[in-house]
C-alpha positions, 0 to 999 in steps of 0.5 A: 287395593285402593280404598275408594269413598264417596261423600255427600257434603254441604255446598255452602259449608263443605261439611260432610252429610253422608257417605254413599256407595258409587258404582262409577265416578269419573273426574278431571282437575284442570289448571286455570279452567273448570272441569266436570265429573260424573257419578253413578249411584246404585239404588238398592231400596235403602233410601226412600224417594224423599231421601234421594231427593234431599241427598242429591239435590242440585247445588245444595250438595257436593260429591267428594271422591276420596282415594286412600284418604286423599281427595281426588275431586269435589263437584257440585251436583249441577243437574237433577239426577237422571233416573231410568227405570230398570237400571236401578241407578242415579246418574249425577252430573258434577261441576267443580268450583268454577261451575258455582263461580259462573253464577257470581258477579265480580262486584262487592255486594256490600255497597248496595246497587251493583251498577253504581259500585266501583273499586280500585284494586292495587296489587299483583294479578293474584291479589286482583283474583283473590279480591274478586273471590272475596267479593263473591264469597263474603260481600253479600251477607243476606239470604241466600247464603253466598258462602262456599268452602274456599281458602284464599291465601295471600300472594305477596310480591310480583308486578303490581298493577292498579285497576278500577272495576265498575259494577255497571259491567255486571261482569261474571266472576269467571270473565274477570278471572279469565282476563287476569289469566289472559295476562299470564295468571294461573289459578288452581283450586285444589280440592282437599279436606280443609278440616276433618269432615269438611271438604273444599278448595285451596286457591293457588294463584300466581303468574306461571304458577307451579306447585314447587314439586318436581318429579322425574319419570323415564317414559321409555325405560323398561318397567316404567311407571308410565304405561301409556303415552300420547302426543297431541298438537292443536293448531286450531287457536293459533294466531299471529295478529291479536286484536283486543276490543275494550270498552265502548262501541262503534267509533268510540270503541277502544281497540288494540292490535298486536301483530307478530311480523316475524311469524312464518305463517299466513295471517291468522287474526282473532278478535277478543272482546274485553268490554270491561277493559278501559285502559289501552295499555291493559289491552296491549298487554292482553294482545301481547300475551295472546301472541305468546299463548297462541303463537304456536300450536299447543303441544300436550303429552298425556301420560297414563300412570297408576292412580296412586302416583303422587302427582298433581296439577301444577307439579313439574315433571322431568321426562326422559325419552330414549329410542322413541320413534317420535320424541328425540332422546333426552330430558324434557321439562313440562308442567302438569295442567290436567289430571283425569281419572275414575275409580280404576287403577290408572289416571291420565296426567296431561303436561304442557310446556309452561306458557302453552295455550 
């Protein structure tokens, strides 16, 4: 039987503060996107109201869900706990590292006035992302404390690009990261113990990033480890003409259109604002990547497996089907883009073809 533990950790350092009992805990981990979690904490009278307020204060602390010693999820408490008299429980809403990054600007705070700041960065897309994360975590040395528990490894190689970032855009950090991801960068903040008693995330970033781990599963075989399978197709974001609007306004606005003239679909246009982009060539890359990502419906497979199955976001799955009513026989290679679960015995593994929306 799985040993489930829930820890309260400091939101700045990641240091464990307390281990608490939870009667329910749901979570998700996503590739290149933020995810949420929820936790239910039973109240049995062992904690005073003041202790409850201190332990579950929004943003001050994070909750860590651990299964058999492995971290499944780390989430900041992003709202004051909900209490309803008669239930004897606290309901906590959690957000992963992306929720904290939403409150940070993609600027170097060490230079004084942000609106006067600019910096040129040269390197692959992951280097640009890592540089912005360092700005957000390390460049502000005053109070409040800007630190958060994240390891940021270097990523050598890849195509190098040179970009200048300007403080007057006052761009939130996730917006900058989204621009990089729109160009093909993948980012995964893996939750784990960074050191004994210290929880945090490790950054994995690269174009079409993969963990390097490949696993094989036979979906349709008798006694398969896959106990449930669902195919989803989403065409809501399909386009064949991507228009990117860059810096400027009215007649001075920089704009690029990239159209797929070979598309058999009716014209489907979408304008995406990238007001911090000052280069037409960068806008063209973004518009072209839009057609790659959204040129066809997104196909996602959701697999239900035992919760202790060793599979994580970024892993490659080779899935075999035989005799299925919908999926033709054969092997299929897919990348894990989402893991979702709770304190129960099963979790859902979502996979897509690399490059899908």
